[in-house]
C-alpha angles and dihedrals in degrees: 000000000000118000116254113265112259141186113276116259134214117201110206133186141163124229145185119173092339098145093119094061108019104089098066090048094053093042090057090054097062090117093062119100090227139001120214119195116190107197128192104206105306115190097192129065096291095115094048092050092049092052092046090060092048096254122154106240121213123183117217132163114245114278101172124277099283098044093041091054092047089050088055091051090051091056093059120110093213131057094227108076134181112204120205138167118234092251094054131086135193114240117226091250091051091048090054091047092051092052092048090050092051090052092056112010118199093181137016089234129053130189126206135194112258117209117202125210113209128177091347097311130104104228119226103182144026116034091336099071145064088356093172111223128186100217105142114070147138105252090219087069105032142029142178119268120245093243118140089221137001087038119183141194112257119214140143102214137084106266124228119235124236128207122233131044134282100219117219115192112163092180088215124147115225094266093053091044092053092047090053092048090051090056091048094052090050091053092045092051092048091049092050090048093052089050089057097250125147137193138211144173093303093058093045095048105032106034095069092043094050091046093051093049092047098051106024099040111021096031090044097240090155088074090070093067123217095340089054093049092049094045093053094040091055089049089054090048089052090056090051094046094047091057093040090054090046090053089050091053091050091048089054088059090059095058 
């Protein structure tokens, strides 16, 4: 039997020095009608890998996460877009679910469960899963926010839900992971500062505690063993550091 006709799909992603993780991502996107890779000056083999998988490569200076991803969406030839990071891959079940949704859409936006691999273990609870992510959408009805970091898809509809996991495997060791989180908290603090926000003792003390209780206790993160504990603990530390860096920025204004 022939598959039901469906709307054409553009898979889009942004890269910079992603050669170590890019191939599995692009391989998982073979079902897409086109793949668009927007690169911001990679110096490794990212461009060569993208071309090997038939992706259309576009060079663009870095705009911040939100604007860079929206720029990638704007380069697509089709209105339906699937947005991935270079260290993510579409599972076979998710690929089938995406194609079924495009054959008979019930919403212009779809969310999918994102499963995170941390320290060699696929997490099943806490922050690590299901980590619902709206990544498939019609760009006439949704777009990426302009946020420098912690960007999100903006939409005003009820999203559909896809079956199958979006697999996130950063392949980082703990040192590289912590370095990346440190950069993210710096960007998050800068963004909050530019929006006129401030922080105090309550944010410093309570934000990590509330986050730990939410994900480790109520979202059963303890069932993921030591990787789950470390993953959530680092997330709590990120909350602390974001507010600490924001306080530092505000203190600099007083000098």
